[in-house]
C-alpha positions, 0 to 999 in steps of 0.5 A, spaced: 237 749 282 237 743 277 234 745 270 233 739 265 231 740 258 229 735 253 234 733 248 231 729 243 237 725 241 238 723 248 231 719 248 229 713 245 224 711 239 221 704 240 218 701 234 213 696 232 213 692 225 205 694 225 202 701 223 205 702 217 201 709 216 205 712 222 212 709 219 211 712 212 209 719 215 215 719 219 219 717 214 216 723 209 218 728 215 225 725 216 226 726 208 223 733 209 228 735 215 234 732 212 233 737 206 232 743 211 238 741 215 242 740 208 240 747 207 240 751 213 244 748 220 239 752 224 234 747 224 236 740 227 232 734 228 231 727 232 227 721 232 225 717 237 219 712 239 216 706 242 213 700 239 209 695 244 205 689 243 202 686 250 198 679 251 195 678 258 193 672 261 189 671 268 189 665 272 183 660 270 180 661 277 177 667 275 170 667 271 169 675 270 174 676 264 176 673 258 182 668 259 187 673 254 187 680 252 192 683 247 194 690 246 199 694 243 201 701 240 206 704 236 208 711 236 214 716 234 216 722 237 219 727 232 224 732 235 225 739 232 231 744 235 231 751 231 236 756 233 234 762 229 240 766 232 245 765 237 241 767 243 235 763 242 233 756 241 226 753 240 225 745 242 219 741 240 216 734 240 211 732 235 208 725 237 204 720 232 201 714 235 197 709 232 193 703 236 195 696 233 189 693 230 186 700 228 184 701 221 183 707 216 186 712 222 181 710 227 184 711 234 190 714 231 193 721 234 198 727 233 199 731 238 204 736 240 208 733 246 213 738 248 215 745 247 220 750 250 224 756 248 230 758 251 235 763 250 240 769 253 238 776 254 243 781 254 249 776 255 247 775 262 240 772 263 238 765 261 231 764 260 226 758 259 219 758 257 214 752 256 215 745 258 221 745 263 224 741 269 225 744 276 229 741 282 231 744 288 232 741 295 229 734 298 225 739 302 222 744 297 222 741 290 224 734 289 220 728 285 222 722 290 223 716 286 218 711 285 216 705 290 217 698 290 224 698 287 231 698 290 236 695 285 231 693 279 233 687 274 234 690 267 228 685 265 224 690 269 227 697 269 227 697 261 220 697 262 220 702 268 225 707 264 223 707 257 215 706 258 213 708 264 218 714 266 218 716 259 211 717 258 210 721 265 216 725 263 220 722 269 227 724 269 232 724 275 228 727 281 226 733 277 218 735 276 216 736 269 212 743 269 209 748 265 212 755 266 218 760 266 225 760 269 230 765 269 237 765 272 243 769 272 250 770 276 254 776 278 262 774 279 265 776 285 272 774 285 274 776 293 277 771 298 270 770 301 266 769 295 266 767 287 259 768 285 252 770 287 247 766 283 240 767 282 234 763 280 227 764 279 221 760 276 213 761 275 209 755 274 202 754 272 199 747 276 195 742 273 188 742 276 186 735 279 178 737 278 174 742 275 172 744 282 179 746 284 181 753 283 187 755 278 193 754 282 200 757 281 207 756 284 213 761 284 219 760 287 227 760 286 234 760 289 239 765 291 246 762 292 253 764 295 258 760 292 266 759 294 267 753 291 273 751 295 270 753 302 262 753 302 256 753 298 250 757 302 243 758 298 236 760 300 230 757 297 223 759 297 217 756 293 209 758 294 204 754 291 198 758 291 191 758 289 187 764 286 180 765 289 174 766 285 177 761 279 173 755 281 166 753 278 160 756 281 158 750 284 165 749 288 166 753 295 170 759 294 175 758 299 183 757 297 190 756 299 197 758 300 203 754 301 209 758 302 216 754 304 223 757 305 229 754 307 237 755 307 242 750 305 249 750 307 255 745 304 261 747 308 268 744 306 271 742 313 277 738 310 280 737 302 285 733 301 287 728 295 285 722 299 279 725 303 274 730 303 270 732 309 264 736 308 258 739 313 251 739 310 245 742 313 238 745 311 233 748 315 226 751 314 219 753 315 213 752 312 206 755 312 199 753 310 194 759 309 187 758 308 182 764 306 175 765 306 174 759 310 171 760 317 172 753 319 180 753 317 185 754 322 188 761 322 195 759 320 198 752 320 206 752 321 211 747 320 219 747 321 224 742 319 232 741 320 237 736 317 244 736 318 250 732 318 257 730 315 259 727 309 266 723 308 269 721 301 275 717 301 277 718 294 282 713 293 277 707 295 271 710 292 267 710 298 262 715 301 259 715 308 254 720 310 251 721 317 245 726 318 240 727 323 233 730 321 227 733 325 221 734 321 214 737 324 208 734 324 205 740 320 211 741 316 208 741 309 211 742 302 207 741 296 213 740 291 217 735 296 211 731 298 207 730 292 208 722 290 210 719 283 205 714 284 198 715 285 195 710 290 189 713 289 188 711 282 181 707 282 181 700 280 177 701 274 182 706 272 187 700 272 189 698 265 190 690 267 184 686 270 182 691 274 176 686 277 177 679 278 173 673 282 167 669 280 161 673 283 159 679 278 155 682 283 161 682 288 168 682 284 174 683 288 178 690 286 185 690 285 189 696 288 196 699 285 201 694 285 208 692 283 206 690 276 202 696 275 208 701 277 212 697 271 207 696 266 201 702 267 203 709 265 196 711 268 198 710 275 203 715 275 202 722 278 205 728 274 202 733 278 204 737 284 198 736 289 195 740 295 195 736 300 198 729 302 197 724 297 195 717 299 200 711 300 201 704 301 204 702 307 206 695 304 211 699 300 214 703 305 211 706 312 217 710 315 218 715 309 213 715 304 214 722 302 222 721 302 226 725 308 220 730 308 215 726 311 212 729 316 212 727 324 219 724 323 226 725 327 232 721 327 238 719 324 240 717 317 246 713 315 248 712 308 255 709 305 256 707 298 262 704 294 264 704 287 270 701 283 273 706 279 274 701 274 266 700 274 267 692 276 262 693 282 258 698 286 255 697 293 250 702 297 248 701 304 243 705 308 239 705 314 234 710 318 232 710 325 226 714 326 221 716 331 215 720 331 215 727 334 209 727 337 204 721 338 199 719 333 194 715 334 196 714 342 196 719 348 203 716 350 206 712 346 210 714 339 211 709 333 218 708 332 221 706 325 227 702 322 229 702 315 235 698 312 237 698 305 242 694 301 243 694 293 249 691 289 251 690 282 257 687 279 260 687 272 262 679 273 265 680 265 270 685 268 272 682 274 274 675 270 276 679 264 271 676 259 269 679 253 261 678 253 257 681 259 255 678 265 251 683 270 248 681 277 243 686 280 241 685 288 237 689 293 234 688 299 230 693 303 227 692 310 221 697 313 219 696 320 214 700 324 213 698 332 209 701 338 209 698 344 202 701 346 199 701 353 193 696 351 192 692 345 189 698 341 195 702 341 200 696 339 203 697 332 207 692 329 208 692 321 214 690 317 215 689 309 221 686 306 223 688 298 227 683 295 230 685 288 235 681 284 237 680 276 241 677 271 244 680 264 248 674 260 250 676 253 250 669 250 252 671 243 255 678 241 249 684 243 244 678 245 242 678 252 239 673 256 235 677 262 232 674 268 229 677 275 225 677 281 221 682 285 218 680 292 215 684 297 212 681 303 208 685 308 205 683 315 203 686 321 198 691 324 198 698 323 193 704 324 190 709 318 190 716 319 184 720 317 186 727 315 181 733 315 181 738 309 186 742 312 191 736 312 191 735 319 190 728 322 184 729 326 183 721 327 185 714 327 181 708 326 179 705 333 181 698 330 187 695 326 187 694 319 191 687 318 196 685 313 199 679 311 201 678 303 206 677 299 207 680 292 212 676 287 214 678 280 218 673 276 221 676 269 225 672 264 226 674 256 232 676 251 234 683 249 238 684 242 242 691 243 243 695 237 246 700 241 246 703 248 239 706 247 236 701 241 234 694 242 229 689 241 226 685 247 221 679 248 219 678 255 215 674 260 213 677 266 209 673 271 205 676 277 202 673 283 199 676 289 198 671 295 193 674 301 193 670 307 188 674 310 183 673 305 185 668 300 179 670 295 183 676 294 189 673 291 190 674 284 195 671 279 196 673 271 202 674 267 204 678 261 208 677 254 211 683 251 215 685 245 218 691 245 222 694 239 226 700 241 230 705 236 233 711 237 237 716 232 
């Protein structure tokens, strides 16, 4: 299990030249904390924040919006670390935020953003209580990476990392939740075992609506470790609702989702030049419905994933080949909840949610590549009950990662990293098929994914003192079904291209440029699920896709340190829908961001 805690000193403070009130409050807090720290080292602090000014412009073909909009805010997060004794630590983050253009504290806010307590009991049990991060295996609890990214240029990734991910507590593949966690280990120095490790957690889930019952998630991991030979672990999680806790007008039904799995990593060969490992995980899931006369008694699912991993140590090459089979009814809330909420209403989008020329029949935008980089509101921080919506144009083969239900096939991944950090390359492919036909009586859909990403530090290759960095990536996602007639026929392809450049003109001043393109075309069916997460029907007509999304970004960035910078960027977004040309939309954004950390 991976437990990741917030360290204020490892985060960033992004600051704008406006909002003097916020700055003065923060400086007063800083001065006070310096005095406290000087008197007692039990109290430490960190400061980070973000200042952001944005100006948007919509294509002149639109007559429903003003030509230009401007928004911005400045915030400061004050992190406090208090150690009352050697066994206890308290961490808290207080946010001060001000909207640019507000006056006399209008629109300002002060909130407690994060708090947790951790410590040690009896020199044996480590515990955490409050806001914590959790991660198990990709089939039990795992926050999969966001959509529409493969090897993103810095002109886009700076905003995704320091704005979108930071605001939604995304870090690695962990889930940010509220609850308690404890772990302890028992040493067992024998020829077969080094130690036994126990991890347990208890979480309170956030309800999506007031009609939902209160829900909790419990689970943990038991690991048997023999470092030189194997690692054997058992995982368990259970998302369960509490009956009778929903509002009076809501149905009194409730739901449980226990999932268990076993993991094995076995060392088959360990040499100085090569290491060979066996990797395997298998498990079961169950969906239990209570006080619902129409529900199935139990819905059971299973999965199995196994293969080999080879490390060619001196060459910096790793190759992993695995086979997986995931049942159609395998469901794991902690692994299949998506990072992007594609069910976000167009009215909730922050940038030009509607457009066109007819006020009675405007066109509504859906979540796009632009929003995933610029709109924190389209992201999801909740572990949800039920499969979330997804957009097949960003990946139809594995929208829920390796835990996507009704998939079987082979995954092959190869990575190479130069030991001197001059370059890196990663290639992956997946050849999958449905376990059972969906939307057809006889034919199964087949899926093929090919991904390639590369980066090169050209300055290190040629021995130049100033940075020259190239990023590149390509991902192809293909879905096919031959069909016994025209109704069953499926042919959908999507291709994502990422490319970027960082060029240091003078010391610490970078020129940034990048492009993202996602081209999707073909036909596919959409699944209709009932209240029990089962596909009950498929549309009898195709939905057709023929669109190209393009984002071009360029700008400059001055780096004060590894985590502090000032950047001015221009992003141009264009969606061309060949099927319905009136749905095409074009707009651009100029952003100024000052990012500072100390």
